[in-house]
C-alpha positions as CSV (number, residue, x, y, z in Angstrom):
1,M,0.0,0.0,0.0
2,S,1.3,3.5,-0.8
3,T,2.6,5.5,2.1
4,N,1.8,8.8,0.3
5,A,-1.1,10.9,1.5
6,F,-4.0,11.2,-1.0
7,I,-7.6,12.3,-1.4
8,Y,-10.0,10.2,-3.5
9,T,-13.4,11.4,-4.6
10,S,-15.5,9.0,-6.7
11,Q,-17.3,10.4,-9.8
12,P,-21.0,9.5,-9.8
13,S,-21.8,7.7,-13.0
14,R,-23.7,4.6,-13.9
15,V,-22.1,2.0,-16.2
16,V,-24.0,-0.7,-18.1
17,F,-21.4,-3.1,-19.6
18,G,-21.9,-6.1,-21.7
19,V,-22.6,-7.5,-25.2
20,G,-26.1,-6.6,-26.1
21,S,-26.5,-4.0,-23.4
22,L,-27.9,-1.5,-25.9
23,S,-31.2,-3.3,-25.4
24,Q,-31.4,-1.6,-22.0
25,L,-31.3,1.9,-23.5
26,T,-35.0,2.8,-23.1
27,Q,-35.0,1.6,-19.5
28,E,-31.9,3.7,-18.8
29,I,-33.6,6.8,-20.3
30,K,-36.5,6.2,-18.0
31,Q,-34.2,5.9,-15.0
32,L,-32.9,9.3,-15.8
33,G,-36.4,10.6,-15.7
34,A,-36.1,11.8,-19.3
35,K,-38.8,11.7,-22.0
36,R,-37.4,13.7,-24.9
37,A,-34.0,12.6,-26.0
38,L,-31.9,14.3,-28.7
39,V,-29.6,11.8,-30.4
40,L,-26.1,13.1,-31.3
41,S,-23.7,11.7,-33.8
42,T,-21.1,12.6,-36.4
43,P,-22.3,12.8,-40.1
44,E,-20.6,9.4,-40.7
45,Q,-22.6,7.7,-37.9
46,R,-26.0,9.1,-38.9
47,E,-27.2,5.5,-39.6
48,Q,-26.4,4.4,-36.1
49,A,-28.0,7.5,-34.6
50,N,-31.2,6.8,-36.6
51,A,-31.2,3.3,-35.2
52,I,-30.9,4.7,-31.7
53,A,-33.8,7.1,-32.3
54,E,-35.9,4.2,-33.7
55,L,-35.1,2.1,-30.6
56,L,-36.2,5.0,-28.4
57,G,-39.4,5.5,-30.4
58,E,-41.5,8.3,-28.9
59,R,-38.8,9.1,-26.4
60,A,-36.6,10.5,-29.2
61,V,-37.3,14.0,-30.4
62,G,-34.7,14.1,-33.2
63,V,-31.1,13.5,-34.4
64,F,-28.3,16.1,-34.6
65,D,-25.5,14.6,-36.8
66,Q,-23.0,17.4,-37.0
67,A,-20.5,16.4,-34.3
68,V,-16.9,17.0,-35.4
69,M,-13.4,16.9,-33.8
70,H,-12.5,19.3,-31.1
71,V,-16.0,20.7,-30.7
72,P,-15.9,24.0,-32.6
73,I,-18.0,26.6,-30.7
74,E,-20.2,27.1,-33.8
75,T,-21.2,23.5,-33.8
76,A,-21.9,23.6,-30.1
77,R,-24.1,26.6,-30.5
78,A,-26.0,25.0,-33.3
79,A,-26.6,21.8,-31.2
80,I,-27.7,23.9,-28.2
81,A,-30.2,25.7,-30.4
82,V,-31.7,22.5,-31.8
83,A,-32.0,21.0,-28.3
84,R,-33.9,24.1,-27.1
85,E,-36.1,24.2,-30.2
86,L,-37.1,20.5,-29.8
87,G,-37.6,20.7,-26.1
88,A,-35.1,18.0,-25.4
89,D,-34.6,17.0,-21.8
90,C,-31.6,14.7,-22.3
91,A,-28.9,13.9,-24.9
92,V,-27.9,10.5,-26.2
93,A,-24.4,10.6,-27.6
94,I,-23.4,7.7,-29.8
95,G,-19.9,7.6,-31.2
96,G,-16.5,8.6,-29.9
97,G,-15.0,11.6,-28.2
98,S,-16.3,14.1,-30.8
99,T,-19.9,13.2,-30.2
100,T,-19.6,12.9,-26.4
101,G,-17.8,16.3,-26.4
102,L,-20.7,17.8,-28.2
103,G,-23.1,16.4,-25.6
104,K,-21.0,17.9,-22.9
105,A,-21.2,21.3,-24.6
106,I,-25.0,21.0,-24.5
107,A,-24.9,19.9,-20.8
108,L,-22.6,22.8,-19.9
109,D,-25.1,25.2,-21.3
110,S,-28.4,23.6,-20.1
111,G,-27.5,21.1,-17.4
112,M,-29.5,18.4,-19.2
113,P,-28.2,14.8,-18.5
114,I,-26.2,12.9,-21.1
115,L,-26.3,9.2,-21.8
116,A,-23.2,8.1,-23.7
117,I,-22.9,5.1,-26.0
118,P,-19.2,4.8,-26.9
119,T,-18.3,3.1,-30.2
120,T,-14.6,3.9,-29.9
121,Y,-12.2,3.8,-27.0
122,A,-11.9,7.5,-26.4
123,G,-12.8,7.6,-22.7
124,S,-14.4,11.0,-22.7
125,E,-17.6,9.4,-21.5
126,M,-16.1,8.8,-18.0
127,T,-14.9,12.3,-17.4
128,P,-16.2,15.7,-16.3
129,V,-13.7,17.3,-18.7
130,Y,-14.9,19.3,-21.7
131,G,-13.2,21.0,-24.5
132,I,-14.4,23.7,-26.9
133,T,-12.4,25.2,-29.8
134,E,-12.8,28.9,-30.6
135,N,-10.6,31.0,-32.8
136,G,-8.1,28.2,-33.3
137,L,-7.6,27.6,-29.6
138,K,-9.0,24.6,-27.7
139,K,-10.0,25.5,-24.2
140,T,-10.7,22.8,-21.6
141,G,-12.3,22.7,-18.2
142,K,-14.0,20.5,-15.6
143,D,-17.6,20.7,-14.6
144,P,-19.7,18.0,-12.9
145,R,-22.6,18.9,-15.1
146,V,-20.9,17.5,-18.2
147,L,-20.2,14.0,-16.8
148,P,-22.5,11.6,-18.5
149,K,-25.0,10.2,-16.0
150,T,-25.1,6.8,-17.7
151,V,-22.7,5.0,-20.0
152,I,-23.7,1.9,-22.0
153,Y,-20.7,-0.1,-23.2
154,D,-21.8,-2.7,-25.8
155,A,-18.9,-4.3,-27.6
156,E,-21.2,-5.2,-30.5
157,L,-21.2,-1.5,-31.5
158,T,-17.4,-1.6,-31.9
159,Y,-17.2,-4.6,-34.3
160,S,-17.4,-2.3,-37.3
161,L,-14.7,0.1,-36.1
162,P,-11.8,-0.2,-38.6
163,V,-8.6,-1.7,-37.2
164,S,-6.6,1.5,-37.9
165,L,-9.1,3.6,-35.9
166,S,-9.3,1.0,-33.2
167,V,-5.6,1.2,-32.7
168,T,-5.3,5.0,-32.5
169,S,-8.4,5.2,-30.4
170,G,-7.0,2.5,-28.0
171,I,-3.6,4.2,-27.7
172,N,-5.5,7.5,-27.0
173,A,-7.1,5.6,-24.1
174,I,-3.7,4.3,-22.9
175,A,-2.5,7.9,-22.8
176,H,-5.2,8.8,-20.2
177,A,-4.0,6.0,-17.9
178,A,-0.3,6.5,-18.5
179,E,-0.5,10.2,-17.4
180,G,-2.8,9.3,-14.6
181,L,0.1,7.2,-13.1
182,Y,2.1,10.3,-12.3
183,A,-0.8,12.7,-11.7
184,R,-0.3,15.2,-8.9
185,D,-3.6,14.2,-7.4
186,G,-3.2,10.5,-8.1
187,N,-4.0,7.7,-5.6
188,P,-3.6,3.9,-5.2
189,V,-7.1,3.2,-6.7
190,M,-6.3,5.1,-9.9
191,A,-2.9,3.5,-10.1
192,L,-4.4,0.0,-10.0
193,M,-7.0,1.0,-12.6
194,A,-4.5,2.7,-14.9
195,E,-2.1,-0.3,-14.9
196,E,-4.9,-2.8,-15.6
197,G,-6.4,-0.5,-18.2
198,I,-3.1,-0.2,-20.1
199,R,-2.7,-4.0,-19.9
200,A,-6.2,-4.8,-21.1
201,M,-6.1,-2.3,-23.9
202,A,-2.7,-3.3,-25.2
203,E,-3.5,-7.0,-25.2
204,G,-6.9,-6.4,-26.7
205,L,-5.5,-4.3,-29.5
206,E,-2.9,-6.9,-30.4
207,R,-5.7,-9.4,-30.8
208,V,-7.9,-7.0,-32.8
209,V,-5.0,-6.5,-35.3
210,K,-4.7,-10.2,-35.7
211,N,-8.5,-10.8,-36.0
212,A,-10.7,-7.7,-36.3
213,A,-13.8,-9.8,-35.8
214,D,-12.7,-11.3,-32.4
215,P,-15.5,-10.4,-30.1
216,G,-13.5,-11.1,-27.0
217,A,-10.7,-8.8,-28.1
218,R,-13.3,-6.0,-28.8
219,A,-14.8,-6.5,-25.3
220,D,-11.3,-6.4,-23.7
221,C,-10.6,-3.1,-25.5
222,L,-13.9,-1.6,-24.3
223,Y,-13.1,-2.8,-20.7
224,G,-9.7,-1.2,-21.0
225,A,-11.3,2.0,-22.4
226,W,-13.6,2.2,-19.4
227,L,-10.7,1.8,-16.9
228,C,-8.5,4.4,-18.7
229,G,-11.4,6.8,-19.1
230,T,-12.2,6.5,-15.4
231,V,-8.6,7.4,-14.6
232,L,-8.9,10.5,-16.8
233,G,-12.1,11.5,-15.0
234,H,-10.6,11.3,-11.5
235,V,-7.1,12.8,-11.8
236,G,-5.4,15.7,-13.6
237,M,-3.4,15.3,-16.7
238,A,-0.1,16.9,-17.6
239,L,2.4,17.5,-20.5
240,H,1.1,14.9,-22.9
241,H,-2.5,16.1,-23.0
242,K,-1.5,19.7,-23.1
243,L,0.6,19.1,-26.2
244,C,-2.2,17.1,-27.9
245,H,-4.8,19.8,-27.2
246,T,-2.4,22.3,-28.8
247,L,-1.9,20.1,-31.9
248,G,-5.6,19.4,-32.2
249,G,-7.1,22.8,-31.4
250,S,-4.6,25.0,-33.1
251,F,-3.5,22.8,-36.1
252,N,-6.6,20.6,-36.5
253,L,-4.6,17.4,-36.2
254,P,-6.8,14.3,-35.8
255,H,-7.3,13.7,-32.1
256,A,-6.5,10.0,-31.5
257,P,-3.6,9.8,-34.0
258,A,-2.0,12.9,-32.4
259,H,-2.2,11.2,-29.0
260,T,-0.8,8.0,-30.5
261,V,2.3,9.8,-32.0
262,V,3.0,12.1,-29.0
263,L,2.5,9.6,-26.2
264,P,5.8,7.7,-26.3
265,H,7.8,11.0,-26.4
266,A,5.9,12.7,-23.6
267,I,6.2,9.6,-21.4
268,A,10.0,9.4,-22.2
269,Y,10.3,13.1,-21.3
270,N,8.8,12.5,-17.8
271,A,10.2,9.0,-17.2
272,E,13.2,10.0,-15.0
273,A,11.0,12.3,-12.9
274,A,8.3,9.6,-12.5
275,P,10.1,6.2,-12.2
276,E,7.2,4.3,-10.6
277,A,4.9,5.3,-13.3
278,A,7.4,4.2,-16.0
279,Q,7.8,0.9,-14.2
280,R,4.0,0.3,-14.1
281,I,3.7,1.1,-17.8
282,C,6.4,-1.3,-18.7
283,R,4.8,-4.0,-16.5
284,A,1.4,-3.5,-18.1
285,L,3.0,-3.9,-21.5
286,G,4.9,-7.0,-20.5
287,V,8.3,-5.3,-20.8
288,S,11.0,-6.2,-18.3
289,H,13.2,-3.1,-18.7
290,G,12.2,0.4,-17.6
291,L,12.1,2.2,-20.9
292,A,8.4,3.2,-20.9
293,G,8.5,5.6,-23.8
294,A,10.3,3.1,-26.0
295,A,7.8,0.3,-25.0
296,L,4.9,2.5,-26.0
297,Y,6.6,3.3,-29.3
298,D,7.2,-0.3,-30.0
299,L,3.6,-1.1,-29.2
300,A,2.4,1.5,-31.7
301,E,4.8,0.2,-34.4
302,R,3.7,-3.4,-33.9
303,L,0.1,-2.3,-34.2
304,G,0.7,-0.4,-37.5
305,A,-0.1,3.0,-35.9
306,P,1.2,6.3,-37.2
307,L,4.5,7.2,-35.7
308,T,5.2,10.8,-37.0
309,L,3.4,14.1,-36.8
310,R,4.5,14.7,-40.4
311,E,2.2,12.0,-41.7
312,L,-0.7,13.6,-39.7
313,G,-0.4,16.8,-41.7
314,L,1.8,19.0,-39.4
315,N,4.4,21.1,-41.1
316,E,7.8,21.3,-39.7
317,S,7.6,25.1,-39.7
318,D,4.7,24.7,-37.2
319,L,6.8,23.2,-34.5
320,D,8.0,26.5,-33.0
321,K,4.5,27.9,-32.9
322,A,3.2,24.6,-31.3
323,T,6.0,24.9,-28.7
324,D,5.0,28.5,-27.9
325,I,1.3,27.7,-27.5
326,A,2.1,24.7,-25.3
327,L,4.2,26.9,-23.0
328,A,1.8,29.9,-23.0
329,N,-0.1,28.8,-19.9
330,P,1.7,27.3,-16.9
331,Y,0.6,23.8,-15.9
332,W,1.8,21.1,-13.6
333,N,4.1,18.3,-14.8
334,P,6.4,15.9,-12.9
335,R,9.4,17.2,-14.8
336,P,9.9,21.0,-15.2
337,I,8.6,22.3,-18.5
338,E,11.6,23.6,-20.5
339,R,11.3,25.2,-23.9
340,D,14.3,23.4,-25.4
341,G,13.1,20.1,-24.1
342,I,9.5,20.5,-25.4
343,R,10.8,21.7,-28.8
344,Q,13.0,18.6,-29.0
345,L,10.1,16.4,-28.0
346,L,8.0,17.7,-30.8
347,Q,10.8,17.4,-33.3
348,D,11.3,13.7,-32.3
349,A,7.5,13.2,-32.6
350,F,7.6,14.9,-36.0
351,D,10.4,12.7,-37.3
352,G,9.2,9.5,-35.5
353,R,12.4,8.8,-33.6
354,R,12.2,5.9,-31.1
355,P,12.5,7.4,-27.6
356,R,15.6,6.5,-25.6
357,A,13.8,6.3,-22.2
C-alpha cells in the first residue's frame, strides 16, 4: 500500500457493460427521468443515430448529426439551439470523443443529462472534462454537469470500427491511464485501474489487429477504455494532454492519432521524474526493462499505428509555434517544462524517432 497521502473522490456515474447491453437503452432513459432525447452523432454515424432514435421511439425528439473533432464553438451553439427548439430533456451521444464532447457542450449550457454510448475507446464518457475550440484555440475545463449520467458499453457496437481507428483510439485511451500514473492528485485506486487499463487495452489491440472480428478482443478493449477513461475522469493530466490539445485545437490534427504519436515521447520526457509510473507502464506492456517511452513506441509500431506528426499533416515550420502555444499557460508536470526540451520532444515526434527512455 502506498505511504503517500491522498484524497480520493469517486465520480458519480452509472455504467451498463456487456454484449447486447444497448437493449437496455429505453429503461436507462426512463431511469434518468427523461422523456425527450436528442440523439447526437457525427455525419458518418447518422445511420447508427437513426437506429438509436428508432429504438427509443416516442422518447426520441430528433437527431443532430454534425459532431466533429475538437467541438468547434459554432457546432456547439447549433446543437444547443436544436436541443432548445425540440424541447429535449436529455442527450444520447453515440460515437467517440467528438460526439460525447458535443453532448458535454449542451450539458454545460443547459444542465441536461447525457447518456453516452461509446463506439470507440476515447474515454471521454467517463470524465467531467470538456473542450471547446474557438478562434483556433482549444479551451478545456472541468464541470460535474458534463459528466454523462449513464454509459452503455456494448462491444457489438465496436465490431465495425476499422482496425486502424481501433488502434489509435485505443492508444489514446492508454494515454489517459499513463499520465494518470504520475498525476499530482493520483491515488492507489487510480494507479491500479491505470495499470490494468493499459494491460487490457494493449492486449486487446494486439488481438484486434490479428483478427478484427474477435468479439473477446473487442470486449477487452472496451473494458480497458472504461478503466482508462475512469482514470482520466478522476485525476489531472499533464504535458502529454497539453501538447495534444495544442496540436488538435490549433493545427486541427486528428485527435486520437495525435495522442498516438506524441505519447511515447511525452512519457519518455517524464520517465526519469516519474520512475514508478514508468515501471508500471512497462509491467502493463509485458516489458522487463524500464524504458516506458520506447515500450509504447514499439507497441504503436507493432500495431501499425502512425509514428510521425509529419504523416498527420503537421508542417515542420509549425513546431516552433506549437511549442510557444504549449508553453503559454503554466501547468503542472512531474518534470519541469523547459522550452528546449519541449521543442526537441515535438521534433522527435515529427520525425518519428524511437525514444531512448
